[in-house]
Legacy VTK file of the C-alpha trace (Angstrom):
# vtk DataFile Version 3.0
C-alpha trace
ASCII
DATASET POLYDATA
POINTS 297 float
36.060 12.511 -11.468
35.579 9.820 -8.965
34.041 6.338 -9.191
34.089 4.783 -5.624
33.616 1.200 -6.659
36.939 1.106 -9.008
39.252 4.018 -7.821
39.500 5.126 -10.211
39.812 9.009 -10.800
39.475 10.998 -13.977
37.663 13.600 -16.105
33.529 12.900 -16.844
34.119 12.635 -20.730
37.493 11.015 -20.904
35.996 7.387 -20.987
33.218 8.242 -23.771
35.417 9.381 -25.812
37.910 7.114 -25.617
35.161 4.659 -26.759
34.180 5.910 -28.980
37.602 6.678 -30.877
38.240 2.777 -30.561
34.438 1.470 -31.026
34.486 3.252 -34.354
37.669 1.747 -36.204
37.021 -1.582 -34.588
33.364 -2.425 -35.004
34.378 -2.250 -39.002
36.175 -5.601 -38.194
33.325 -7.293 -35.802
34.942 -5.778 -32.774
33.361 -4.123 -30.522
36.606 -2.413 -29.197
37.131 -3.579 -25.086
40.155 -5.401 -26.036
41.790 -2.197 -26.163
39.462 -0.145 -23.352
40.936 -2.627 -21.020
44.558 -2.397 -21.381
43.046 1.890 -21.126
41.604 0.917 -17.809
44.747 -0.744 -16.506
47.631 1.245 -17.882
45.916 4.585 -17.931
43.806 4.567 -15.219
45.161 2.172 -13.078
41.988 -0.633 -12.682
43.708 -3.490 -11.975
41.181 -5.487 -9.919
39.011 -8.784 -11.381
36.013 -6.123 -11.664
37.950 -4.685 -14.612
36.588 -7.685 -16.781
33.025 -7.403 -15.385
33.113 -3.573 -16.310
34.397 -4.243 -19.676
31.569 -6.343 -20.364
29.033 -4.083 -18.992
30.698 -1.600 -22.010
29.874 -4.407 -23.951
26.487 -4.748 -23.167
26.027 -0.945 -23.634
27.984 -0.064 -26.880
27.048 -3.299 -28.987
23.473 -2.811 -29.949
23.698 0.282 -32.057
26.418 -1.364 -34.465
23.966 -5.096 -34.273
21.677 -2.681 -35.431
22.993 -1.077 -38.195
24.515 -4.391 -39.864
20.744 -6.116 -39.127
19.031 -3.214 -40.866
22.119 -3.455 -43.819
21.616 -7.335 -44.371
24.923 -8.159 -43.712
23.908 -10.493 -40.633
24.431 -14.099 -40.757
22.702 -15.664 -38.157
23.698 -19.383 -38.344
27.476 -18.098 -37.584
25.627 -15.541 -34.931
23.969 -18.798 -33.635
27.140 -20.875 -33.683
29.249 -18.734 -32.010
26.562 -17.903 -28.965
26.099 -21.272 -28.420
29.673 -22.498 -27.982
31.065 -19.347 -26.573
28.580 -18.986 -23.484
30.009 -21.997 -21.845
33.364 -20.692 -21.920
32.796 -17.174 -20.675
31.569 -19.109 -17.704
34.969 -20.970 -17.174
36.590 -17.725 -18.090
35.038 -15.729 -15.681
36.097 -18.644 -12.392
39.456 -18.556 -13.774
40.221 -15.015 -13.335
39.137 -14.497 -10.277
40.935 -17.597 -8.943
43.849 -17.423 -10.849
44.357 -14.556 -12.381
43.599 -11.559 -9.792
47.627 -10.763 -9.707
47.595 -7.475 -12.527
50.664 -8.647 -13.644
50.127 -12.275 -14.504
46.974 -10.808 -15.770
48.815 -8.620 -18.380
50.975 -11.734 -19.393
48.161 -13.821 -20.432
46.017 -10.780 -22.111
49.571 -10.065 -23.959
49.710 -13.201 -25.485
46.155 -13.770 -26.560
46.445 -10.613 -28.823
49.574 -11.504 -29.860
48.239 -14.579 -31.443
45.433 -12.528 -32.819
47.004 -9.713 -33.872
50.029 -12.725 -35.780
47.082 -14.534 -37.452
45.758 -10.803 -38.299
48.746 -10.134 -39.722
49.377 -13.072 -41.597
46.110 -13.194 -43.268
46.181 -8.843 -44.304
50.014 -9.375 -45.583
48.566 -12.339 -48.081
46.644 -11.504 -51.220
43.163 -12.723 -51.469
39.701 -12.020 -53.967
38.098 -11.252 -50.778
34.389 -10.275 -51.789
33.837 -6.651 -52.204
31.105 -4.038 -51.474
29.151 -3.206 -54.330
26.403 -1.243 -55.462
23.913 -4.222 -56.974
22.195 -4.235 -54.039
20.729 -0.532 -54.228
23.305 2.466 -52.635
21.959 2.704 -49.736
23.066 -1.246 -48.660
25.604 -2.506 -51.023
25.634 -6.840 -51.062
23.226 -8.547 -49.033
23.835 -11.962 -47.433
21.427 -13.983 -48.642
21.182 -17.482 -49.282
21.927 -18.836 -46.009
22.100 -22.963 -45.595
22.494 -24.587 -42.275
22.849 -28.046 -41.165
24.803 -29.129 -37.989
28.004 -30.031 -40.101
28.122 -27.364 -42.477
26.493 -23.555 -43.006
26.325 -21.863 -46.172
25.542 -18.528 -47.285
25.924 -16.061 -50.261
27.796 -12.720 -50.428
28.360 -10.502 -53.529
27.947 -13.131 -55.729
30.305 -15.319 -54.131
29.219 -18.428 -51.799
30.742 -18.758 -48.385
30.314 -21.976 -46.377
31.747 -23.281 -42.208
31.762 -25.908 -40.445
29.652 -26.081 -37.426
31.181 -28.291 -34.974
34.291 -26.297 -36.188
33.174 -22.751 -34.815
30.815 -24.401 -31.765
34.778 -25.777 -30.881
36.769 -22.544 -31.050
33.961 -20.199 -30.089
34.199 -22.508 -26.308
37.750 -21.868 -26.177
37.247 -18.664 -26.955
34.597 -17.786 -24.829
37.470 -19.283 -22.032
39.881 -16.256 -22.813
36.945 -13.907 -23.383
35.619 -14.797 -19.926
38.547 -13.732 -18.352
40.170 -10.957 -20.300
36.208 -9.293 -20.298
35.899 -8.909 -24.084
33.420 -11.488 -25.115
34.989 -13.551 -27.227
34.743 -10.784 -30.270
37.858 -9.750 -31.139
39.552 -13.525 -31.571
36.577 -14.919 -33.245
35.984 -12.156 -36.050
40.311 -12.787 -36.413
39.743 -16.028 -36.732
36.606 -16.412 -38.974
38.357 -13.785 -41.880
42.093 -15.597 -41.460
40.987 -19.630 -40.990
37.424 -20.327 -42.239
38.503 -17.189 -45.790
34.542 -15.681 -44.258
35.045 -11.549 -45.292
34.697 -9.218 -42.853
31.909 -7.646 -44.485
29.710 -10.558 -43.324
31.455 -11.956 -40.266
31.404 -8.071 -38.356
27.889 -8.353 -36.977
27.520 -12.070 -36.005
30.839 -11.522 -33.889
29.503 -8.411 -32.284
26.238 -10.086 -31.042
27.785 -13.126 -29.711
29.914 -10.698 -27.831
26.876 -9.211 -27.191
24.882 -12.108 -25.361
28.511 -13.242 -23.944
28.770 -10.332 -22.405
25.527 -9.871 -20.711
26.032 -13.567 -19.572
29.660 -12.739 -18.013
28.239 -9.983 -16.343
25.501 -11.364 -14.524
27.986 -14.444 -13.985
30.884 -11.730 -11.945
27.987 -10.800 -10.562
27.022 -14.272 -8.976
30.398 -14.995 -7.849
31.006 -11.940 -5.917
29.455 -13.154 -2.581
31.758 -16.002 -2.559
34.950 -13.623 -2.949
34.038 -10.732 -0.320
37.591 -9.753 -0.269
37.867 -9.287 -3.685
36.715 -6.532 -6.288
34.699 -8.710 -8.245
31.323 -6.872 -9.753
31.358 -4.268 -11.760
31.688 -0.549 -11.893
28.636 0.594 -13.427
28.842 4.279 -13.577
32.286 3.805 -15.806
31.277 1.330 -17.501
28.025 2.712 -18.752
30.071 6.064 -19.429
32.267 3.828 -22.054
29.206 2.050 -23.207
27.541 5.743 -24.332
31.159 6.852 -25.865
31.072 3.433 -27.451
26.965 3.369 -28.750
28.079 6.120 -31.107
31.624 5.121 -31.899
29.455 1.897 -33.393
26.860 2.754 -35.111
29.115 5.158 -36.976
31.974 2.282 -37.370
29.008 0.190 -38.790
27.314 2.372 -40.991
30.980 3.324 -42.952
32.416 0.072 -43.169
31.244 -0.865 -46.777
33.397 2.178 -47.608
36.450 0.832 -46.419
38.419 -1.740 -48.053
38.621 -4.694 -46.092
42.510 -4.844 -46.520
42.391 -1.380 -44.533
39.830 -2.915 -41.642
42.249 -5.683 -40.903
45.311 -3.801 -40.857
44.065 -1.233 -38.472
42.832 -3.780 -35.880
46.552 -6.009 -36.668
48.414 -2.496 -35.430
45.826 -2.071 -32.013
46.628 -5.909 -31.435
50.309 -6.418 -31.903
51.164 -3.034 -30.027
49.405 -3.610 -27.113
50.590 -6.995 -26.583
54.116 -6.354 -26.930
53.287 -3.690 -24.482
52.283 -5.652 -21.806
54.294 -9.067 -22.853
57.682 -6.521 -22.478
56.408 -5.115 -19.388
56.028 -8.525 -17.773
59.710 -8.920 -17.911
LINES 1 298
297 0 1 2 3 4 5 6 7 8 9 10 11 12 13 14 15 16 17 18 19 20 21 22 23 24 25 26 27 28 29 30 31 32 33 34 35 36 37 38 39 40 41 42 43 44 45 46 47 48 49 50 51 52 53 54 55 56 57 58 59 60 61 62 63 64 65 66 67 68 69 70 71 72 73 74 75 76 77 78 79 80 81 82 83 84 85 86 87 88 89 90 91 92 93 94 95 96 97 98 99 100 101 102 103 104 105 106 107 108 109 110 111 112 113 114 115 116 117 118 119 120 121 122 123 124 125 126 127 128 129 130 131 132 133 134 135 136 137 138 139 140 141 142 143 144 145 146 147 148 149 150 151 152 153 154 155 156 157 158 159 160 161 162 163 164 165 166 167 168 169 170 171 172 173 174 175 176 177 178 179 180 181 182 183 184 185 186 187 188 189 190 191 192 193 194 195 196 197 198 199 200 201 202 203 204 205 206 207 208 209 210 211 212 213 214 215 216 217 218 219 220 221 222 223 224 225 226 227 228 229 230 231 232 233 234 235 236 237 238 239 240 241 242 243 244 245 246 247 248 249 250 251 252 253 254 255 256 257 258 259 260 261 262 263 264 265 266 267 268 269 270 271 272 273 274 275 276 277 278 279 280 281 282 283 284 285 286 287 288 289 290 291 292 293 294 295 296
């Protein structure tokens, strides 16, 4: 099948199947899988125009709601963290989209940037994976169908806290806002909404359990991706000689596969050890980052 907007030529089943396989595993860690689908589009499908970032946002908009629904239904959505992610990330996404179009239209330079971002995330996650920790694990204390839920949520301008699986966790609200702003810039450039960056940070830096950050990271990625798509469309008239707007057909195909993968991944997350989830994300991140950085030189 030929996609005229992106110029991609591929079988109709390839995008949804690829997205399903990627999203099933990554959604367990609060990541939509867009950070791996973009390298697939660039390297395997030959889609290198700036609009590939916008197309990745379309995937997020289509696929993420199913995963978020499961986390809300199972009571594992930390709403104060979700709100902080959205408020902090949105301004950064706008700046990131502008930087992508104006300063990183060259695929070679963009791959180097992407490789450095992914390598940093992967390194932090690897360090956290090999470190012995007493992270809370899901149990059947709240019922066999849901597992433990997020409770006793408290929020202020300085700090927020919540209880999960018998332990209390907290995070500094200003710190999360500042982090998410810079994450939004990187996410806007890369076309991932920022979830792939903030989820490992919340786990490795703030010490929050992966079982509770996943929903917040996905919800934040969804909102910022909606804004990212809108902003790429708004910028398109200013760059008539460059492909800026997303390939909706390709993005929706990826999104349909991702929708099914995220729903099943969110449903299965509580049965998978946190260290296994982190290890999966670590391997994927480091592999793609190494390939891009080595390829630049």
